[in-house]
N, C-alpha and C positions, 0 to 999 in steps of 0.2 A: 495336773492332768496328767494325761498318760504319754509316755512318748510317742509311740506306737498302737494306732486305732484300727481296728478292727471296722470293713464297713459295712457291718450289719450291726455296729454299734453308732452310726450315723441317722440322725435325721436331719430332713431338708428339706426347708419352705424359703419360699422364692415366689417374687412378683417379675414380671417383664415388661418392658416397655420400651419404644423407640424416644432417645433423648437428640431429636432433630431439630427442634425448635420450629420457627415459623421460617419455612421457604416460598418462595414465588413459586405460584405455578409453571412460570417458563424459567425456571433455574433448574440447569442439568447437572449443578453439582449437587446433589444429593449425599449426606455422609453414607459410607459403605461399614457401618458399624449398628451394633444394640445392643444399649443398655440394661445390663442385666445384673439384678440385685437379688441376694439370698441371704438366707439364715441357716446356720448348720451349730447342732447340737450332738451331743452324744447318747447312749443308751438312756442314761439317766436325765434327759433332758437339760443339762448343763451346756449352755454355750460354750461351742471351742474359742479358744483364744483368749482367754479369760483366767483369774484366778479361784482356788475354790471357797475363796472368801464369801463370805454372806454381808451386804451386796457381794457381787462377782466383780471383781477389779479388771480391767482391762491389761490382758499380757498378749499382744499381736503375734501370731505364728505365719508362717508362711509354707502353705501346703501345693501340691501340684495336682492339677485339677484338669479331667479331660473332659472336653465338650465335643458332644455330637449332634447332628441334626437328622433324623429319620423323617420318610412319609407315612410312617406308621407307626402305632400306639406300641405294639410287641414286634415281639421275631427280630433275629440278629441280621434279616436282609435289608433291603431298602437306604443304605446308609447313604446320605446326598454330602455330608460335609462334618468334617472333625477338627479341632485344632488344640493345643492344649497350654495352658496357661499356670503361672505360677501365682498364685491367690494370695493375699493377704487378709486373715482373717481376725478379725478385733471384737471381741465379746459377742461372737457367735456370727458377726456381720459381716458380709462383704460386696464388694460391685467393682463388676468387670466390665469393657467393651469387648461383644465379640466380635470378631474381625481382626483383633492386632495380635493374636497368639499367634503360636508355631504348627508346622505341621507335627504330625506322630504317626510314626512308623511310615509304613507304606500307603496311609489310608488320607484319602483325597482332603486337601484341605481348601483350594481352590478361590473365589470370592464367594463372598456370603450374600451378595445380593444375587447373585444366580441361582440360590437357593428359594428364591422368592419370587421371580420374575419369568419362570415359567408355571403353565398349566396343564399339569399331566392327569387330568384326570377329575379335578376338584370342583368342576362343574362351575356355576354361577359365583360360587362361593370361592372360587377359588383353593389352590391347590394344599392339603392338610398337611403340616409341618407339628413334631414332636422332636423336644428338648432331652437330650441323655446327657446324665452327671454324672462323673464317676471322679469320687475324692482319692487322694493317696493318703492309706491307712499309716504313715508317718515315715515307714520307712525310705521315703524319696524315691521309690518306683514305681512307677505307672505300669501293673503287670497284670495275671490273671487273677491274682491274689488280691486286687481292689474289685469290689463288685458295685457295678453302676446301681445308682439310687433308683430305686423301683417307686412309683412309677412315673413313665415319663411324663413331661411335662408339654401339654398341646401350647403350641403357640398361635395367640388370638390376633386378632384384625389390626392392632394396632403395627406391626411388623408390616405392613405390605403398604408401609410410607415408600418403601422401596419404589412403588411405581410411581412416585412422586416425577424419576426420572426420567417417563415415556408420559407425561400424561400433558404436554406440550405439544402433541404431536400427534397424527391419525393416520394409522396405517397407511405405507403406499399403494394408492391405485383404490382407496376406500375412501367415505365421507364418514362424517359425526351424525347420524341418523337421529331424527327429531319424533317422537311419540312411537319408537322402532319400524319409524315407516321407510320406506325407499322411497319413496314420492317426496319428503322432507327431510330435509339436510343441511349442511355445508361441508363444505367439501374444498380440496382443489383439483384445478383442471389446469393440464400443461401436456408437455411431451410426453403421446404414448397414451394421453386420455383427455379427451376434448370433450368442451360442453357444445350442445348443438355444433356439432362437428368444427368446432375453435379453437384453436389452444390458448385458451386465457393466458396462461401462464399466471395464476392467481388464483384466491377463493369464489368460491360461487355460492352464495344463498339461493336456497330454490324451494318452491311450495309448490303442492298439486294444483291448488286453486288461485296462487296468487302467497302475497304475504305486505307485510308492514314494518316499519318501523317507530317507534312511538317513544313516549313516557309516560311515570304513572308517579304520581304524588298519592299514597294512600291511594283511597278508592277512586282518585279521579285520574283517569287515561284519555290520554292526546296521542292521535296519529298524525306523525309530520310527513309521513312519507309510504304511499299506498301502490301494490301492485299485483293484476289481476294475469290469467290465465294467457291471457291476449296479449300478455308483453306491454300492456297499457300500463302507464306510471302516473301518478297523483301525488301531488305537493300541497300539504293545508288539508287535503279531504281524504274522508273515512271511508268516502263507498267512489265508486268510476262508471255507477251506471248511469244511464241517457246520455253517453257520446257516442261520437261517431267512430265504428271499427278503425277506420286510417289514422285515427288520433290517438298520435303513443306518448304526449305529456300533457299535463293538466295540472296549472298552477289556480289554486284556491285561495280569495283573500277578501280585503275590503272592495266592495265597487260603487261605494257612491260617494267617496270624498272627492273633492276637488284636485286630489294629485292622489289618483290611486295605484296602489304598489303590491297588486299581485306579485311583481316579480322586481325586487331592488337589486341592483348591482354597485357596490360602494366600494371605494379603498379602504385601505388598511389605516392611515394615518391621520383620515379626518372624515368621519362617517357621515359628516354633514351632506357633503359632495356627493352625490349617486344620479344613475343611472336609474328611471323607473319605467316599467312598461305595467299596461293594465288595461281594464275596460269599465269604464264608469255607466252603471247601466242607468242613473238618474240623467245624465244630460246625451247618453247613448250615443257615447264616446270611443274611439280606442284611443288610447295615448300613449307615446313613449317622450316620458319628459325627461330632461338635464335639470338636476333641482342642487340649489347651492341655496343650503337654509333653507328659505320657505318661500323663494321664490323660485316659480317652474318657467322653464322655457323649451317647449317641446312640439312634437309633429302630432297632429289632430286627426283623424281617420273617423270620419262621419260614414257608417254605413248607407243613410238617405243619399244618392246618387254619386256616392263615390267619391265626395267632397274630402279634399287633403287641404290642411292647413297647416302653417308653421308660424308660431307665436302671433295667432290671429291672423294672417293674410293668406288667402287665399292661393294654392299653387295649381291646384288642375281638379278638374272634375273627372268622374268616371275612371278615377286610377291615375296614374302618372303615364302615358300612352303617347304614343305619335306613329306617324305613318311609318313606312318600313326606311322610306329616305335614300334608297339607294342611287347610287351612280351622281349623286349631288345636287338628289333633290332635298328639301328641306325636310331636315328635320328637326332641331333645336335653331331658331337664329333671332337677330334683335331686329325690329320693329325700321327702323332706319338705316338698316347695315345689311340687308339680304344676302350677301355675298360671304357674311362672315358668321359661321353656321358648324354644328354638330349634328351629322347624319351617319346612316350605318352603310358604310361600303360595300358588305355584303355580310352574311350570316356569321355570327358572330364577333364580329368587329366594329369598332366607333372609329371613326375619323374625323379632327378637326380641319376648318376651311377658316382660312382668310384672304381677301381679297378675291377671292373666286376660285383659289387654287387650295389643294389639300395639305397640310402641311405636316400634320403628327398622327399614327393611328395606334391605336391598342387592340391586338389581335386576340385570338381566343385562348392563346397560352399566358396572355395578360404581359407579352413585350411592347415597350413601347418604341415605335418604329417612326424614325424621324424622316419625312420624304426628300427635304431640302438639306438635310445635314444639322446640326446643333452650333450655332457660332454665338461666339461673345464678342464685346469690343476690343477693340485693338489691344487697350488696356498697356500700353507700355509703360516701364518705369516700373511701380510698384502698386499700380491700380491694380486690382483683381478683377479678372474677367467672370471667374466663380466663385465665388463667396459663400457665406451660412450668415444665415440672419442672424444678427445680434453681436456677430463677431465678422467687421468686414476686412481684419488684416491677415485671416486666414484664409488661404484660398489658390486658387492659380493664376496666372497671368503670363503676358508676352514680352519678355523683356526685351527683345529684338526680333526682327525676321528671324523665322524658321527657326526660333526657339521657343521652348516653355519651360517655365519655375514654377517651384511652389513655395507658397509663402505659408509662416507661421509665426504668430507673435509678430506680423510686421517686417520681418527677416526672411529674404530666402533663404530658403536650406537645401531643397534640391531642383537642378537644370538638365534638361534634355537637350541638345545640341544639335542640329541639322544632317548631323554624319551617324546620329544616334548614339553619341557620347552619351553615358550619364555620370553626373560628378553631386557628388554628396558635401556641402559645406564645402566647395572648390568649383571653379567653371573649370568643366574637362578639357584638357588638351593632351594626354599622355595614354589614356585606353580607355577599353569601354566601360567599365567601371571606375572611377577614380573617388578615391574621399581624404578629406583633408579633418584633420583637429582629430582629439579623443574625448572619451568620457569627462576628464576633467576639465580640456580647453585649454591645456599648456602645450605648446608646439616645441620640439626636440629638434628646430631647426638649426640654430645656434645658441651658445651659451657663452659666457666669459666672466672670471674673476675679476672681481673689482673692488676697492674700498668705498666705502658708506661713509657718509659724512662724522660717520660716530668713532673711524677707527678699526672698523669688524672687516672679517671680509664673506661674502656672499655671492650670490645668483644673479643677476637680471635675465629673467626668465622672460622669454618673449611670450606672449599668446595672441590668440586674433577674436577682436570683438564681435558681438553679432550683427554689426554694419558692416565687417569685413575687414576692420580697421586694427592697425597694429598697435598692441602697446607693450608694456613690460610688468614684471612685479619680481619684486626682492623679496627675495628669501634667504636669511644668512646661513651659514655653515654650521652643522652638519644640513644638506638638502636630504629631504625624507619626501619621496614620489610616490603617489600611485601609481597603478598599472595606466601608462599612457597608451591606450588603446582604441582604433577606431571601428575596430569590427569586433560585436561581443555577441554572441551565440551561446542559446542554454545548451544547446544539445550538440551533437557533432556536426563538424564541416567536412563535407566531402568534395573533392576533387580531383581532378587527372594529375595536375602537379602544383607543388608551390616553390616560389623562390623568393629569395629574400636578400634585402641589399646588403651586397658584399665587396664594392669597389674599395682597395687600396686607398684613395683620394680623399676618401669621407674618415679616415681612420688615423688616428696618432696612435702606430704603433711602438710599445713600451719592450719587447723583444720576445721570442720562443717561450710558449710554455713548460715549465716544469715537468715534464712526462712522468717520471718516479712518483713525484707530489699524486699527478693525476691519479697513475693505478693506483696508488691509497688512498684517494677519495672515492672511488670507482669500489673497491673493498668495502667502503663503508657505507653506501649506499644500501640501505633495505628495501629489496622487493617484498612488498607486501599482501598478501591473500586478504581481501576483504568484498561484502557486499554494498549494495547503497542503503541508507534507511528508508529514500524515500522511494518502497518498491517499484507504488503505484503506476508512478512516470517512467521511472528508472529501471525497473525491472529487478529481479531477483538471481540476475545469474552471477558466476563467479567474476571475481574482478583481478586481475595483478597488474599492480603498479606502483609509483612512491608513493609514499605518504609525506605532503609538501612541509609539515614540520619538523619531520626525521629530517628533510631534507635540507632544510634552511639553516641548521645547524652545523652541517661541514661542505654547505656548497649554496651559500647564500645568492650568489649573483644567478641560480638557476631559479628563483623563488620569488615574485612580487606581490603585491597586496592591492584590492582593489574592494569595492561593496557590492555585497551579495548576502541573499536570506539563508540560513541553514534550517535544518528541522531539527531545531533542539525542544519544540512544544511538539508537534505533530498529531494533536487530537482534534477529532471533531467537540464542538460545541452547542448547545444551544444560543439563538439570538432573540432577544427583547430587549423593545424599548429604549433600542441603541448598546445594550449592555450583551457582552461574548460572555456567558455564564463559564466558566472556568478557573480553578486553582493554578496560578501561574507565579514565576518571580520578577513576570514585570514591573518597571517602572515608569515612570509617566516621562514622559519627552522621547524615550524610546520607539522603534520601528518597527512591526511587525507585519508579516504578510498573512490577509486572509483572504478566502475566496470560497462561492458556491456557484451555484448553476447561473448566477446573476452578473457576477461579480469577481474581479479579481484584482489585489493590487496589493499594494506598500503602506501601511498608515501607521500615523502618530497616535500614540498613544495619549490618549488624553486624561483619563483618571482611571486610578486601582482600587478596587475596596476589594472584602476579603471574598475569596473563590467566585470575582468577578474581574472584568476591564472595559474601558468604554475606550472605542478610538473612534478614528474619525471615518468613520466606515457605514454607512447605508445600503439596506437591502429590507425589500418584501419577504425573504425567507426564514424561515424559522431556526435555519443548522445554517451554521459557518463552520468552516476547516480552519484551525490555526496554524497555520505551515511552520511559521517560526520567526526569529528576531533578525534584524537588518544587523551587519556588522560590517565595518570600515577594514577590519582585516582580515577579509577571504584570501588564502591562500590562492596562486596560480602558480603553475610550474609549468617552464620555458624545456619543452624536453629538446629542442634543438640544440641546448645548453649541455644537456645530457648526452645527447648523440657526439657532438662535438670532443664533449670530455671522455666520452668512450673512444674516440678514434685517437687519441695523445695518449690515452692508457691502452690500446692497441699497439701502438708505435711502441711506447715503452716493453710491452711483452715481446716483439717481434727483435726488438733491439737485443733482450736478455737471452731470446731462443739463437740469436748467432751466435751470442758468446757460449751458449752452451754448445752449438753445433760443431765450433770450432773444437773445444774442449773435448768431445765426443769425438772426432776426427783424431784428435792427438792421441785420444786410450786405445783408439780402433788401431793407428798404424803402430803402436805400442803391443799391442794385442797380436798383430800379425806376427813382430819379431819376435815375440816371447813363442808363438806356434810355431815359425820355423825353429828357432833354437830348440822345444822339444821334439820337433821331427827328426832333425840331425841326431840328438840324444837317443831315441828311440830304434834310428839305423843303428847305431852304434853297440844300441843293445842287443837287436838282433843278430849282427852279424856275431857277438859274441856268445850268443845263445847258439849259432849254427855252430861253432868251433868248439864249444861245450860239447855239444850235443855228438861232434865227431868224434871227440877225444870220449865219451863214454860206450860210444859205439865198437871204437878200437879195441878197450879194456874189456868189453864185453866178447871180443873174439878171442882174447886173448886168455881170459879165465873158462871158456869151454873149450880152449886148446889143453888148457892145464887139466881141466876136468877126465880128460881122457887118460892121463898119465895115473900110476899107481899111485894112493896116497902116499907113501911115504916118498917119494922122489917128487910126488904134486906139493907137498908140504915142504921141501925142501927148496924146490923150483922158485915156490913160491916167497919164501925167505928169502931165498938169495936172491929175489928180483927185490924186494923191499930193501933188502939191505942196499942191493943197488940203488935204490933210490936213496 
């Protein structure tokens, strides 16, 4: 094969296709490359990149190839895109990905995708595009000596797969028309584009005379939902004829069974338990039935006489109605107790009466109004005045006169006294809000070292029981405690001021802090720029604070540990049949925070399988957000400790500055002395300069006098004068 080829000696045949694979219509990530394969031969029809043997043997060569895309088959103008690639040719064959090359000179390289996503006069068939190819003649230079292979090849429909990138959307302000009719289509209607003068903020399917939703199996067509031009909707019916103009919803189904079910409302976990509504045309009854299995319990409406029956017992005739019953006249009462009744006090208001006096009223806003107050039994001690059905040891009670307590689990948790003080875990006697105890229930009131019977040392740490009696727990040294906290807030706490206990009498002072060491510690603390992982609740703002793990290494007394959840998973998942479908590294027995619109909490992981796990979590939702696992070593930072450390470090800096100030003052004094000495020397130099100037003036006058004398005499005089000198 010749080392240099003339462009005219090349013959190229090629085929073009998109190597995009299968891409879902809604996936916007469409690859921006075109797979191009071609065949190159010389003028004798022999493939390039091969030996002259028969049959040819592969001898791959690399040639520079220039690819150009035009919007016309001929002519030097209308060049849309250019790139250069080094192509390996073997046995005449080559394959490249157009879009992965480099720019050629000043010609536009740009995005190859944009070449196919414009519509520049191609009509419904789209723009016309042609590929021009120029192959290096072997001198490794692409220039005018390399002639483009002719003719240009038209790029056909396959390349328009680039439109898949926009196939999941319709242009803003427009709709997807059906049968090319503006009266039938699917579109998005929201801000700036209303449907029936309403910002729907969602999709709308519309038709000139209505529409339907249904199913097709072979040639069998079934209508599930139908609507007409009058905005009337039918379920289970293919026609909306012969219905009243005011009717907006028609549900059609079985109408002769004992338990009609034109409308069925049921749960998700137990489909045998349901609420049924329908009309039985055999019995001529409207029915509202609560069904458990096959046993109904329902409300029956008989159009003949307006009879109403509940479980077979007659409730009323001609509807459930009564007289207005204003001003205490009877609406509903009892046969043997006519002054106990329900009546209408006024329009849109219902009143309950006992003993001849109105007691409770429900107004038009749905407010429940007690006319004589709401009272409970005195309920001294632990007897709840207000409690819950099935949970009698949780509620409110009156421990003594003018006091109110809140109970849970049979124990007092919070108390409000006569002066308005609130105590949580304690009877308030010090402040408006008083809190005792912490998350761990360990109290830091007192502790002391003592020997256990085994000869080891530890701490007897007092704690308060649920019944407010004291106990102690033995803990061998070293004692590692969680953060002993009384108030825990997930987000910010705002107050006008904060005070902490610091009385000398509660402290055993060891000595003064080492300020120089504190300054060194301050230098080692790293201030870090960061963002929160949980951007949804905490935002994406810039943060600048310390990191507890780094601070713990150099200043551990400012870091404590507690229990909290970390967003180490932070993904949305589907929830089906008790399983959370998500691949995680969670293990059985760990606790994880899960939440959706219905529930939010930390739950134990009961079982783990591939790509899913099951927790003690129940919800009717189909989606759940997996926040992350619960950890026992969640770090918190005592910024007050850092502030105090900074005070000590600042004091050390002030001391060092005082030393520096003394040194500077001494240097300033020495500098002043030197300046005075320099000034005296300058005065001496100035006086000497004055004397020198005077002598020079006198010498100039003498020379001027001598210059007036004869030359011989002048010379003799000068010589004599110099001799005298």
